[in-house]
N, C-alpha and C positions, 0 to 999 in steps of 0.2 A: 318017867319021861326023860328022854335024852336031851342034853343041851347041845345046841348047834354053835359052831364057831361063828363069831360075828365078823371075822376078817379072814380073808384068804391069804396065804403066804405069797408074797410077791417074789417071783424069780426073775432074774435078768433085768432088774430095775436099772434104768439108764441114769448114770451119774454124770451129767455134764457139769461144766465149771460152776454154773449158777446153783445147781443142786448141791454140789460139794461145798460151796461157800455158805449155803444156808445152814450148815451145821455150826458155823460160828455164832449163829444167832440163838441157839438153844439156851434157855434160861435154866440156871442151876437151882435145885431145891435149896431152901434155906439151910445154911450151915455147910454147904458143899462149895468148894472152890470152883468158880465159873470156868476157869481154864481147864482144870482137871475134868470137869463134867463134859465139856465139848470134846476133849481128846478121847475120853472113854466112849462117848456116843459114836464118834467117828470110827474108832477101833472096832467096836462091836457091830457097826452097821455097814461097813464098807469092805470091799475087796481091797487087797494090798495096793493095787495100782491107784485106786481112788484115794486111799488113805495117804499115800505118798504125795499126791496132788494136794490133798487137804492140809498136810503138814507144811507145804510151801505157802499156802494162803495163811495158815495159822502163824507161822513165824514172820511172814511179811507184815502181818497185823500187830507185830510186837507182843504176841501173847506168850505166856510162860509155859514152855514145854516141860519144865521141871516142877510144875504144880503138883501138889500132893492131895491124896484123899484124906479122910478123917483118921486113918491109921498111919499117916506120914509116908505113904508109898507113892512113888511116881508111876505113871503109866508104863514106863520102861521097866521098873521093878516088877510090876504085875505081869506084863506081857512076857518077860524073860522066864517066867515060871510056866508058861503055857506051851504045851508040846508042839503045836502046829503054828506058832507065832514067829518063827525065825525071820521071815521076810518083813514082818511088822517091826520087829526089834531092830533090824538093819535100817529100815526107814527112819525110825525114831533116832537112832544113833547118828545118822547122816544129817539130821536137822538140829542136833543138840547145840551146835555152835553158831547157828545162823541168827 
């Protein structure tokens, strides 16, 4: 018996400001820094244009863009090692001092 996927991949999802801001509300699993968790969720779930908008909301909310994962790495550290993340890295660097 073959298993069916329970969800279809969503292509072209609309990320208006309300949807982008909703990422700020994601709860982190126990032991995970809440700021790092929402940054990583946004990084993995948004196109770069939406991610840059998210970072504006994130920094305006006085969240910690230098939050680290359990291995002590920031999202910038991680994204910098990803081959296709140059625009995300640029967006992160632009928001570091805000």
